[in-house]
C-alpha positions as CSV (number, residue, x, y, z in Angstrom):
1,M,-8.1,11.3,20.9
2,V,-4.9,13.3,20.2
3,L,-3.3,15.0,17.3
4,T,0.5,14.7,17.1
5,V,2.7,16.7,14.7
6,C,6.1,15.5,13.6
7,I,8.4,18.3,12.4
8,G,12.0,18.8,11.4
9,A,14.2,20.3,8.8
10,S,14.1,19.2,5.2
11,G,16.1,16.0,4.8
12,S,15.9,15.2,8.6
13,G,14.0,12.0,8.0
14,K,10.3,12.8,8.8
15,T,9.0,10.5,6.0
16,T,11.6,7.9,6.9
17,F,10.2,8.0,10.5
18,L,6.7,7.2,9.2
19,E,8.1,4.5,6.9
20,D,9.7,2.9,9.9
21,V,6.4,3.2,11.8
22,F,4.9,1.2,8.9
23,K,7.6,-1.5,9.2
24,V,7.2,-2.2,12.9
25,N,3.4,-1.8,13.3
26,K,0.1,-2.8,11.8
27,C,-0.2,-0.1,9.2
28,V,-2.1,1.2,6.2
29,Y,0.6,3.1,4.3
30,I,-0.6,5.9,2.0
31,R,2.2,7.5,0.1
32,Q,2.2,10.9,-1.5
33,Y,2.2,9.6,-5.1
34,H,0.5,6.2,-5.6
35,N,0.7,4.5,-8.9
36,I,-3.0,4.7,-9.5
37,R,-4.4,3.8,-12.9
38,P,-5.3,7.1,-14.6
39,F,-8.4,5.7,-16.3
40,I,-10.3,5.0,-13.1
41,V,-13.5,6.9,-12.9
42,V,-13.6,8.8,-9.6
43,N,-17.3,8.3,-8.9
44,K,-16.9,4.5,-9.4
45,I,-14.5,4.2,-6.4
46,P,-16.2,2.0,-3.7
47,N,-17.4,3.9,-0.6
48,F,-16.5,7.2,-2.0
49,D,-18.7,10.2,-2.4
50,P,-17.1,12.7,-4.7
51,S,-19.6,15.4,-3.8
52,A,-17.6,15.9,-0.6
53,L,-14.6,17.2,-2.5
54,P,-14.0,21.0,-2.5
55,F,-15.5,22.7,-5.6
56,W,-17.1,19.5,-6.8
57,N,-20.2,21.5,-7.6
58,L,-18.3,23.4,-10.2
59,Y,-17.6,20.1,-12.1
60,E,-21.3,19.3,-11.9
61,E,-22.4,22.7,-13.1
62,E,-20.0,22.4,-16.0
63,N,-21.4,18.9,-16.7
64,V,-17.9,17.5,-16.8
65,N,-17.5,13.7,-17.2
66,V,-14.9,13.4,-14.4
67,V,-12.4,10.8,-15.4
68,V,-9.5,12.0,-13.2
69,E,-5.9,11.2,-13.5
70,L,-5.7,10.8,-9.7
71,L,-2.0,11.8,-9.5
72,V,-2.2,15.1,-11.3
73,T,-2.3,17.3,-8.2
74,Q,-1.5,16.8,-4.6
75,K,-4.9,18.2,-3.4
76,Q,-6.8,15.6,-5.4
77,Q,-4.6,12.7,-4.1
78,H,-4.8,13.8,-0.5
79,T,-8.6,14.5,-0.6
80,I,-9.4,11.2,-2.3
81,N,-7.2,9.2,0.0
82,N,-8.7,10.7,3.2
83,K,-12.4,10.7,2.2
84,P,-12.8,6.9,2.7
85,L,-11.3,7.4,6.2
86,T,-14.3,9.6,7.1
87,N,-16.8,7.1,5.7
88,T,-15.3,4.2,7.6
89,S,-14.8,6.1,10.9
90,Q,-18.4,5.4,11.8
91,H,-17.5,1.7,12.1
92,N,-13.9,2.0,13.2
93,Q,-12.8,4.0,16.3
94,D,-9.5,4.7,18.0
95,L,-7.3,4.3,15.0
96,L,-3.8,5.8,14.6
97,I,-3.8,7.8,11.4
98,C,-0.4,9.1,10.2
99,L,-0.2,11.8,7.5
100,D,3.0,12.9,5.9
101,E,2.8,16.6,4.7
102,P,-0.9,16.7,3.7
103,F,-0.5,20.4,2.9
104,A,2.3,19.9,0.4
105,G,1.4,21.4,-3.0
106,V,-2.0,22.6,-1.7
107,T,-3.0,26.2,-2.3
108,D,-4.3,28.3,0.6
109,D,-7.9,28.0,-0.3
110,F,-7.7,24.2,0.4
111,V,-6.1,24.7,3.8
112,P,-9.4,25.2,5.8
113,Y,-10.9,22.1,4.2
114,L,-7.9,20.0,5.2
115,K,-7.8,21.4,8.7
116,N,-11.5,20.5,9.1
117,R,-10.7,17.0,8.0
118,L,-7.9,16.7,10.5
119,S,-10.1,18.0,13.2
120,S,-12.9,15.6,12.3
121,M,-10.5,12.6,12.2
122,S,-8.8,13.5,15.5
123,Q,-12.2,13.4,17.3
124,N,-12.3,9.6,16.8
125,H,-8.7,8.7,16.1
126,N,-5.2,9.4,17.1
127,V,-3.5,11.4,14.3
128,L,0.2,11.6,13.7
129,L,1.0,14.5,11.2
130,V,4.2,15.4,9.4
131,T,4.4,18.7,7.7
132,N,6.7,21.3,6.3
133,D,3.9,23.8,5.6
134,H,1.8,25.8,8.1
135,V,4.0,24.4,10.9
136,Q,2.9,27.0,13.5
137,A,-0.8,26.4,12.8
138,M,-0.3,22.6,13.1
139,K,1.7,23.0,16.4
140,E,-1.2,25.0,17.8
141,M,-3.7,22.3,16.8
142,A,-1.6,19.4,18.0
143,K,-1.3,18.1,21.6
144,N,2.1,16.6,21.0
145,S,5.2,17.5,18.9
146,I,7.8,15.0,17.7
147,V,11.0,16.6,16.4
148,V,13.4,14.5,14.2
149,S,17.0,15.6,13.5
150,A,19.4,14.9,10.7
151,I,22.3,15.2,13.1
152,D,21.5,12.4,15.5
153,R,18.9,10.0,14.1
154,S,19.0,7.5,16.9
155,F,17.0,9.9,19.1
156,V,13.9,12.1,18.7
157,S,12.4,14.8,20.8
158,V,8.8,14.4,22.1
159,N,7.3,17.4,23.8
160,D,9.6,18.3,26.7
161,M,11.5,15.0,26.4
162,D,14.7,16.0,24.6
163,K,16.3,12.5,23.9
164,V,13.9,9.7,23.3
165,N,15.2,6.5,21.7
166,R,13.9,6.4,18.2
167,E,13.1,2.7,18.3
168,V,10.9,3.2,21.4
169,A,9.1,6.2,19.8
170,L,8.4,4.1,16.6
171,N,6.6,1.5,18.7
172,A,5.0,3.8,21.2
173,V,2.9,5.6,18.5
174,S,1.0,2.4,17.8
175,N,-1.8,3.0,20.3
176,G,-5.1,2.2,18.7
177,N,-7.5,-0.5,17.5
178,D,-7.5,-2.7,14.4
179,Y,-9.0,-1.2,11.2
180,V,-11.8,-3.5,9.9
181,H,-12.7,-3.5,6.3
182,E,-14.7,-6.3,4.7
183,N,-15.0,-7.0,1.0
184,S,-18.3,-5.7,-0.3
185,K,-20.4,-5.9,-3.4
186,D,-19.1,-2.4,-4.3
187,D,-15.5,-3.7,-4.3
188,Q,-16.5,-6.6,-6.5
189,R,-18.3,-4.3,-8.8
190,F,-15.3,-2.0,-9.0
191,F,-13.1,-5.0,-10.0
192,F,-15.4,-6.1,-12.8
193,E,-16.0,-2.6,-14.1
194,V,-12.2,-1.9,-14.3
195,E,-10.9,-5.3,-15.3
196,V,-13.6,-6.9,-17.3
197,F,-16.0,-4.3,-18.7
198,S,-13.4,-1.6,-19.4
199,L,-11.3,-1.6,-22.5
200,A,-8.4,-0.4,-20.4
201,G,-8.5,-3.7,-18.5
202,G,-6.8,-5.3,-21.5
203,L,-9.3,-8.1,-22.3
204,G,-10.4,-6.3,-25.4
205,A,-6.9,-6.1,-26.8
206,V,-6.3,-9.8,-26.1
207,A,-9.6,-10.7,-27.8
208,G,-8.9,-8.6,-30.8
209,F,-5.4,-10.0,-31.3
210,T,-6.6,-13.6,-30.7
211,V,-9.2,-13.2,-33.4
212,F,-6.7,-11.8,-35.8
213,A,-4.0,-14.4,-35.1
214,M,-6.3,-17.4,-35.2
215,T,-7.8,-16.2,-38.4
216,M,-4.4,-16.0,-40.0
217,L,-3.7,-19.6,-38.7
218,I,-6.8,-20.9,-40.4
219,V,-5.9,-19.2,-43.6
220,S,-2.3,-20.4,-43.5
221,Y,-2.9,-24.0,-42.3
222,W,-6.2,-24.8,-44.0
223,D,-6.5,-28.4,-45.2
224,S,-3.4,-29.7,-43.6
225,R,-2.7,-33.3,-44.4
226,E,-2.8,-36.3,-42.1
227,G,0.5,-36.9,-40.3
228,S,1.3,-33.2,-40.0
229,E,-0.6,-32.8,-36.7
230,A,2.5,-32.1,-34.7
231,L,3.7,-29.4,-37.0
232,V,0.3,-27.7,-37.1
233,L,0.1,-28.1,-33.3
234,V,3.4,-26.3,-32.8
235,G,2.2,-23.3,-34.7
236,V,-1.2,-23.2,-32.9
237,Q,0.3,-23.5,-29.5
238,I,2.9,-20.8,-30.2
239,V,0.3,-18.4,-31.5
240,A,-1.9,-19.2,-28.5
241,F,1.0,-18.4,-26.1
242,F,1.5,-15.1,-27.9
243,C,-2.2,-14.3,-27.7
244,I,-2.2,-14.4,-23.9
245,N,1.4,-13.3,-23.4
246,P,0.7,-9.5,-23.4
247,Y,-1.9,-10.0,-20.6
248,L,0.6,-12.1,-18.6
249,I,3.4,-9.6,-19.0
250,A,1.1,-6.9,-17.7
251,L,0.4,-8.8,-14.4
252,A,3.5,-7.4,-12.7
253,D,2.6,-3.8,-13.4
254,W,-1.1,-4.6,-12.5
255,R,0.1,-5.9,-9.1
256,T,2.0,-2.7,-8.4
257,Y,-1.0,-0.5,-9.4
258,M,-3.6,-2.6,-7.5
259,T,-1.5,-2.8,-4.3
260,E,-1.0,0.9,-4.2
261,E,-4.6,1.6,-5.0
262,S,-5.6,-0.6,-2.1
263,E,-3.1,1.2,0.2
264,A,-4.8,4.4,-0.9
265,L,-8.1,2.9,0.3
266,L,-9.6,2.9,-3.2
267,H,-10.7,-0.7,-2.8
268,A,-10.4,-3.7,-0.6
269,S,-8.1,-6.6,0.0
270,V,-4.9,-7.0,-1.9
271,N,-5.2,-10.8,-1.7
272,Y,-8.8,-10.8,-2.8
273,N,-8.0,-8.8,-5.9
274,K,-5.0,-11.0,-6.7
275,A,-7.3,-14.1,-6.4
276,M,-9.8,-12.5,-8.7
277,K,-7.1,-11.5,-11.2
278,S,-5.7,-15.0,-11.1
279,T,-9.1,-16.5,-11.8
280,L,-9.7,-14.1,-14.6
281,T,-6.3,-15.0,-16.2
282,L,-7.1,-18.7,-16.0
283,I,-10.5,-18.0,-17.7
284,V,-8.7,-16.2,-20.5
285,L,-6.3,-19.1,-20.8
286,L,-9.3,-21.5,-21.0
287,V,-11.0,-19.5,-23.7
288,I,-7.9,-19.2,-25.8
289,S,-7.3,-23.0,-25.4
290,I,-10.8,-23.7,-26.6
291,V,-10.4,-21.4,-29.6
292,A,-7.0,-23.1,-30.4
293,F,-8.6,-26.5,-30.1
294,G,-11.3,-25.5,-32.6
295,V,-8.7,-23.9,-35.0
296,I,-6.5,-27.0,-35.2
297,N,-9.5,-29.2,-35.9
298,L,-10.7,-26.8,-38.6
299,C,-7.2,-26.8,-40.2
300,M,-6.8,-30.6,-40.3
301,S,-8.3,-32.4,-43.3
302,V,-9.0,-35.4,-41.1
303,N,-10.5,-35.6,-37.6
304,T,-7.4,-37.1,-35.9
305,M,-7.3,-34.2,-33.3
306,A,-11.1,-34.3,-32.4
307,P,-10.9,-36.5,-29.2
308,A,-11.4,-34.5,-26.0
309,K,-8.1,-35.8,-24.6
310,Y,-6.2,-33.5,-27.0
311,F,-8.0,-30.5,-25.6
312,V,-6.8,-31.5,-22.1
313,H,-3.3,-31.9,-23.5
314,M,-3.4,-28.5,-25.1
315,L,-4.9,-26.8,-22.0
316,F,-2.3,-28.0,-19.6
317,D,0.6,-27.6,-22.0
318,S,-0.4,-23.9,-22.2
319,A,-1.0,-23.8,-18.4
320,S,2.5,-25.0,-17.7
321,L,3.8,-21.9,-19.4
322,T,1.1,-19.6,-17.9
323,F,1.3,-20.5,-14.2
324,P,4.8,-19.1,-13.8
325,F,3.6,-15.7,-15.0
326,I,0.7,-15.7,-12.5
327,C,2.8,-16.9,-9.6
328,V,5.8,-14.6,-10.1
329,G,3.9,-11.7,-11.6
330,L,1.2,-11.5,-8.9
331,Y,2.5,-13.1,-5.8
332,T,6.0,-11.7,-5.6
333,D,7.4,-8.2,-5.4
334,L,9.9,-8.7,-8.2
335,P,10.1,-6.0,-10.9
336,L,8.8,-6.5,-14.4
337,Q,12.1,-7.4,-16.0
338,V,12.9,-10.1,-13.5
339,V,9.4,-11.4,-13.7
340,Q,9.7,-11.7,-17.5
341,I,13.1,-13.6,-17.2
342,I,11.9,-16.0,-14.5
343,A,8.5,-16.7,-16.0
344,S,9.9,-17.3,-19.5
345,L,12.4,-19.9,-18.3
346,P,9.8,-22.8,-18.5
347,F,9.2,-21.9,-22.2
348,L,12.9,-22.0,-22.9
349,C,13.4,-25.2,-20.9
350,M,10.5,-26.9,-22.7
351,I,12.3,-26.2,-26.0
352,F,15.7,-27.4,-24.6
353,F,14.7,-30.5,-22.7
354,S,11.3,-31.8,-23.7
355,T,12.8,-33.6,-26.8
356,T,9.6,-32.9,-28.7
357,F,11.4,-30.9,-31.4
358,S,13.9,-33.7,-32.0
359,P,12.7,-37.0,-30.5
360,G,15.4,-39.1,-29.0
361,A,18.1,-36.4,-29.3
362,G,20.2,-35.0,-26.5
363,L,22.9,-36.2,-24.0
364,D,22.0,-39.0,-21.6
365,G,22.6,-36.7,-18.6
366,V,19.8,-34.3,-19.6
367,K,17.4,-36.4,-21.6
368,F,15.7,-37.6,-18.4
369,L,14.4,-34.0,-17.8
370,R,11.8,-34.6,-20.6
371,F,9.6,-36.3,-18.0
372,L,9.0,-32.9,-16.3
373,F,7.3,-31.3,-19.2
374,A,3.6,-31.6,-20.3
375,R,4.7,-31.3,-23.9
376,F,6.5,-34.6,-23.8
377,Y,3.4,-36.6,-22.7
378,F,1.3,-34.6,-25.2
379,W,3.6,-35.7,-28.1
380,C,3.6,-39.3,-26.9
381,D,-0.2,-39.2,-27.5
382,L,0.0,-37.6,-31.0
383,P,-0.7,-39.7,-34.1
384,A,2.5,-40.8,-35.9
385,F,4.7,-39.6,-33.0
386,Q,4.2,-42.4,-30.5
387,D,6.9,-44.5,-32.1
388,L,9.4,-41.6,-32.2
389,M,9.2,-40.5,-28.6
390,E,11.4,-42.5,-26.1
391,D,10.1,-44.2,-23.0
392,C,6.5,-43.0,-23.3
393,P,4.2,-44.2,-20.4
394,D,1.2,-46.3,-21.0
395,E,-1.4,-44.6,-23.2
396,G,-3.9,-44.5,-20.3
397,M,-1.5,-42.5,-18.1
398,L,-0.6,-39.9,-20.7
399,V,-3.4,-37.4,-19.8
400,P,-2.9,-37.7,-16.0
401,Y,0.8,-37.2,-16.4
402,T,0.2,-34.1,-18.7
403,V,-2.1,-32.6,-16.0
404,M,0.5,-33.2,-13.2
405,S,3.5,-32.0,-15.1
406,G,1.5,-29.0,-16.3
407,C,0.9,-28.0,-12.6
408,L,4.5,-28.7,-11.6
409,G,5.6,-25.1,-11.7
410,L,2.6,-24.1,-9.5
411,F,3.4,-26.9,-7.0
412,L,7.0,-25.8,-6.7
413,F,6.1,-22.2,-6.2
414,L,3.6,-23.1,-3.4
415,C,6.3,-25.2,-1.7
416,L,8.7,-22.2,-1.9
417,Q,6.1,-19.9,-0.5
418,L,5.4,-22.3,2.4
419,F,9.1,-22.5,3.2
420,L,9.4,-18.7,3.2
421,T,6.3,-18.4,5.4
422,F,7.7,-20.7,8.0
423,K,11.1,-19.0,7.9
424,A,9.4,-15.5,8.3
425,Q,7.4,-16.7,11.2
426,R,10.5,-18.1,12.9
427,T,12.4,-14.9,12.4
428,A,9.4,-12.9,13.5
429,S,9.1,-14.6,16.8
430,V,12.4,-13.1,17.8
431,G,11.3,-9.6,17.0
432,N,8.0,-10.1,18.9
433,A,9.9,-11.1,22.0
434,K,12.0,-7.9,21.7
435,R,8.8,-5.8,21.3
436,V,7.2,-7.3,24.4
437,E,10.4,-6.5,26.4
438,M,10.3,-2.9,25.0
439,E,6.6,-2.5,26.0
440,N,7.4,-3.5,29.5
441,S,10.2,-0.9,29.8
442,V,9.7,2.2,31.9
443,E,10.7,4.5,29.0
444,F,8.1,3.0,26.7
445,Q,5.3,3.4,29.3
446,Q,6.3,6.9,30.1
447,L,6.4,7.9,26.5
448,Q,2.9,6.5,25.8
449,M,1.6,8.3,28.9
450,K,3.1,11.5,27.5
451,L,1.6,10.9,24.1
452,F,-1.9,9.6,24.8
453,G,-2.6,10.2,28.5
454,A,-3.5,7.5,31.1
455,Q,-7.1,7.2,29.9
456,L,-5.9,6.2,26.4
457,I,-3.3,3.6,27.2
458,K,-4.5,0.1,26.3
459,N,-3.4,-3.0,28.1
460,P,-1.1,-5.0,25.8
461,S,-3.1,-7.5,23.9
462,H,-0.9,-9.6,21.7
463,K,-3.0,-11.1,19.0
464,K,-2.3,-12.5,15.6
465,G,-2.2,-9.8,12.9
466,G,-3.4,-10.2,9.3
467,E,-4.6,-8.4,6.3
468,N,-8.0,-6.7,6.7
469,G,-8.6,-5.3,3.2
470,F,-5.5,-3.1,3.0
471,K,-1.8,-3.5,3.2
472,V,-1.2,-4.5,6.8
473,V,2.3,-5.0,8.4
474,T,2.4,-6.5,11.9
475,P,5.4,-6.5,14.2
476,K,7.6,-9.5,13.8
477,G,5.8,-12.6,14.8
478,G,2.5,-11.4,13.5
479,K,1.5,-10.1,17.0
480,D,1.6,-6.8,18.6
481,K,0.1,-4.5,21.1
482,E,-3.5,-3.8,20.4
483,G,-2.9,-1.1,17.9
484,F,-3.3,0.1,14.3
485,A,-1.3,2.6,12.3
486,L,-2.8,4.2,9.3
487,V,0.0,5.9,7.5
488,A,-0.7,8.3,4.7
489,T,2.6,9.8,3.3
490,T,2.6,12.8,1.0
491,G,6.1,14.1,1.6
492,D,9.0,14.2,-0.9
493,E,11.6,12.8,1.5
494,H,12.8,9.3,0.8
495,L,16.1,8.8,2.6
């Protein structure tokens, strides 16, 4: 295995070089500053032994309850990020590990520790290192040197090769094997400890506000008369929406935190955690709907809302407003403000087009849109409202139509994702063909020979890439040379 150091003047694009390595290869990309939730207890991180940290014995001697804000210092971030690599190296060999300025912000007393880590990793893996500090020491440790320049960014220097095409160099460093990480009980335990059993997970706040809001509803709407079901129901459903709304709004920020934590090797698969969070959100929705159903029956002086079909109506009426937050908040990369705007559109459209606030009103050109909303079929099934709503389906079909229209937003989002997936695969096939052509070039083969030596060059094995527990980016087409790049950036250059 070899250690390669990437050097250059400040602003020359060293971090950009690693970011581009991440874009064109299978990578785990560890940045300098990850948006890690500050309330995470260090010794709860899966597959992490905090006793391996420098000076950890001082914390134990002082009997400190270590709840670390993981981004306070560079040395904490780098050490925590790279400890899991050591744990997993027993099961994974021949990885490409890229580190961007691991010595940045680190005092001299930590340098020997980090050098030992680098030496340990380079015994089993290929290491690509970018640094502005201790350059001479790193050059002496390294087998290869890559020099990037701000003057001509289309070429880099590799050892005694003065002008190497930058694109070729980006692809040539991807010599290595796939990193394998399977979900474990520790990862599941970590999720539940942070998201369910911790007050910082948000469930406690949602529960407290729900109890308060529903209590106020009972006090305000107690002993409502027969015939006012729709009016009471509007109030209950609005309050139920506001009970879960803070949790839904937080999904976008949660996605950012969780993704970067996974990239920092704190826990396992991004998709697994998103699925768990989606399930948890739906459970919260179910519980709030059950509470709302009980509240409206407590408030009514008669039992007109007691049949179970009204609970189904209430559940999917709320679900139609919840699914957009889950889909856009968790399964896109959109920022919080855009997520709020897009996910709130179904609520506004329900007010505009469902005709439930003014039955029979509206222009003929837009009134047909009422059939897209679960609230319309719900109101068609309410006592004293069947005769007011226009063109209601047969009574036996109202519940099925409510369920289907409640899932309409989810269905449309899945169709969009399917289309984007096929489009990305088609575009990726072109990039994969270019990569194959590059790998067969003399320049590419000579460069890999220079970097790794003849004994380390693998025969090209184009296999389908995928996510293995961390953020994985494959070359276009989902296939690449048998290789894996583990990118840990800690530099301050973002060009």
